[in-house]
N, C-alpha and C positions, 0 to 999 in steps of 0.2 A: 504494500500500500504506500503510495507516494504522497508526501506531505503537500506537494504542490497540487496534486489532484484534489486533496481535501480543501485547499484554499479555493480552487476553481469551483468546486461543488458549493461552497458557501456563497460565492459571488452569484452563481446561478440562482440559488435560493433567495438571495437578497433582491435580485431584479426580476425573478420569474421569467427570465429571458436570456438565452444563450448569447445572442448578439451583443446585448448591453454588458453582459458579464465579460465577454471577450474584449470589449473596448475598455472596460475598467481595469483589467489586468494586463492589457497590451499583449494578448496572446490570440492567435487566429481562432476563428470560430470552429473550424474542423478539429483543432487541437483540444478545445474545450469539450466538444462532443465526444471525441475519442476518449478523453480522460473520464468522463461520466460513464461511458459504456464499459470501460475497463473496471471501474469501481463496481458497477452492477454485476459484471461477470464474476468478479472476485467474491462479492458478497452473496451472490446467488438469489438476489431479489431486486425488484425495480425500485429505483429512487423517485422516479417521476412518472406521473400520468401524462400521456401525450395525446392531445385531441385537437385536430384542426390547427396544427402548428402552435398550439398553446401548451404550456407545461404547468403542472402543479405537483406538489409533493404527495407521494403516497403516505400512508400511515407509517410504513416501515422507513420511508425516507425522512419523515419528521423525527422519528426516534433516532435515526442515524445522525441527523443534523445536530441534535443535542450532544451526542457523543463526539462528533467531529469538532464542534466548537471547544469542548473541554480539552480534547487532545491537542488542537492547534495552540490553544492558550498555554497549555503545559509545555509544549515544544518551544514556544517563543520565550517563555520564562527560562527554560533549560538553556536555550541559546545565549541569553543574556548572562546567565550564571557562568556558562562555559567561557565566555569572553572575559569575564572578570578574573578568571584564574590566571590568564596570561597578561601580557602588556601589549594590548592591541594599539597600534599606532594611530588609527583614525576611526572615530566613532561618530555616527550621525544621530542626532536627536531631532525628531519631527515635532514642531511646536505650532499649534494653531492659535490665532489671536484675531478678534473682531477688528474690523477696520477702524472703528471709532476709538478703540484702545491703542491700536497700532500706531496711530498718528503721533502719540507721545511716548509710547513704550518701546518701540523698535530701537530708538537711540540709547535706551538703557541697557540693551543687550549687545549692540554692535558698536565698536569692535571689542569693547572691554571684556566681555565674557570669553571670547575666543582667544584674546591675548593672554588671559590668565589661565586658560585651559586649552592649550594649543592642540591637544589630541582629540578635542571634541568639536565637531562642526554642527552648528544650528541650521536646520532647514525650516524656514518659517512659512506658514500658510495663512493667508487672510481668509477667515471664515467666521460666520456668526456663531454666537454661543450655543444656540440650540442645535444647529447643524454640526457644530464642532463636537458636541457631546456624543452625537451619533457616530461620527467618524472616530472619535477617541475609543468608544466601546467596541467598535469593529476592528480596532487595531491599526487604523490608518494614521493615528497620531500617538506620540509618546506623552504629550502634554497638551492641555488647553489652558490658555489664560483667558478668563472670562469674568464678566461682571454678573453678580447675582444678588438677590436679596438674602434674607435670613433662611430661606429654604435650602435644604440639602439635597444632593443627588445620591441616592443609596447605592447606585452602581459605580460611584467614583469615590476616591479619597481626595482630599483637598487640603490646602494650606492657605490661610488668609495672607494676602500681600499687603493690602492697605484698604482703608475705608474712605469713601469719597461721597460727594453729593452732586446731583445734577443742578445746573443753573440755566437761566434764560440767556441766550445769546442774541443780541440785536445790534442793528446799525446805530451809530451815534445820532443819526437823523431821526430815528424812531422815538416817539414820545416816551415809550417805556424805558428808554435809557436813562430817564431822569427820576424814575421812581425808586424808592428804597427796597420794596419787595413787589414782586409780580404775582398777582392773584390768578386763579383759574379763569375768572371772568375776563380779565384783561387779555390773557393769552389766547383764549378761545376766539376772541374777536379778530385776531391777527392771522394772515396767511402763514401757514406752518409747513416747514420742510422737515422730513424725518428719515431715519434709516429704514430700510425695507422690512416688511413682515418677515418673521422668522428670526429676527435679532432680539436679544434681551432688551436693547435700547427701545425698539418699537413696542414690545410687549409691556415693559414697565411703564412707559410714558402713557400709552393709550389706556392702560388699566387705571392709572392715576386720574385720567380725565374722563372716566367712564360716564359720569353723571353730567359732564360738561364737555361734549365732544369737540375735538380740535377741528379747525378748518384746514385740513391737510391738502396742500396743493401739489405736493410732489414727494415721492419716496426716492431718495438718492443714496447710492451705495458708496459714492466717493466724497470724502471730506472736502476736497477742493471745490466740488459743485456746491455743497452746502455753504462753504465759506463765501463763494461768489454771490449766492442768493442773499445771504445775510448782510454782507458788506454793502451791497447795492440797495438794501432796504426793500427787496422784493418779497421778503418773508423773514420769519424768526425761527429759531429752533431751541431745543433744550438738550444740553449735552454737558460733558465735563468741561471745567474751565481750561484744563490743560489741552483740550482738543485743538485749540488755535494758538499759533505761536505769537510772540510779542509784536510781530510786524502786521498782524491782522487788524484791520480797522473795525473792531467789534467790541461792544460793551457787554459785560457779564452782570446780570441782575439776579440776586437771590430769589428763590421761590418762597412765597408766603407759606405754602405747605411743602416742606422739603421732600425730595425723593432721594432716599439713601441707596447706596450701592456698595457692595463688597467686591473688591477685585481679588480673585483667587487663582491659584494654580491648581489644576485638577489632573489626575491620572487614574487609570483603570484600577478599580479595587481588585485586590489579590494578584496584581501584576508584580513580577519580581522587580525590585528597585535596584538597578545596576549602580555601580560607582559613578558612572557618567550622569545618571539621572539624579543621584544624591547631590552631585556637584551643582547641577542646574537648579534643583529645588533650593539648596542653600543660597546660591547666588540670587535667585529671584526673590527670596525672602528678605534679603538685605539691601536691595537696590535703592530703597528710599534713603538709607543712611550713607550709601556710598562706601560702606565698610564691609568687605566680603571676608568673613572668617573662614578658617579652614573647615573642610567638609567634616572632619572627624568631630569637631566640637559641636556641630549641629546634630549629629546622630548618636552621640554618646548617651 
């Protein structure tokens, strides 16, 4: 039984489509089909029902999927433990981060982390918190840096990096730039630009304004687009104060009813924490102070 065949099988289950699975893992469709057939021949039962070019898991296939997930996770943990035994010269950590956090947090990791840990390379992915959690638990990420409220995600372990608040961002030309606190009523009367559905940013803000709906004129995934709209007084937004650099012609106004957010680093529960992962968690946990202690002191 080939570990890659088990990975292909899981991808097919994820998409219920061999073509999409082949695109996701960058392997040809015939190779995926052959791998599934080989698994079925070895197991002696069908994994999928096939009707009119559509596939769905059989009962045996669903039971096998649970076992396959357990085995692949155990194998991945074993692989990380095995690497920790020796002195691997180059380790890659895959880190997801939402765009709204990335605007001010990327510079906290590059280049200082890699300079202090030359054997570890960070591969960063811009992804929303909700989509990032899914990718994290599927093994596509080692870490997710995301904003969240006081809720916890039982499928993940996490460590708080820092607490922050959202504030109103407006042009100096906007009358709200002169108020001490912006109320829901004031904000709901303004044209509003927001990060897209599926982001923590969107979910948190729209929930806050559930009884006083926002006048959303645009969902934008790029902070540069939002900056342009706010600077030119075409709309307002709610975000972290750190989202815009000092050159932005934007005023920040506190909310009359604050929206709190905890910025956390998350990783899969029960995943083996390699030395490289420990180093990154330690670093991420101390970036606000600018003082990175040795890894051993954090995990003692």
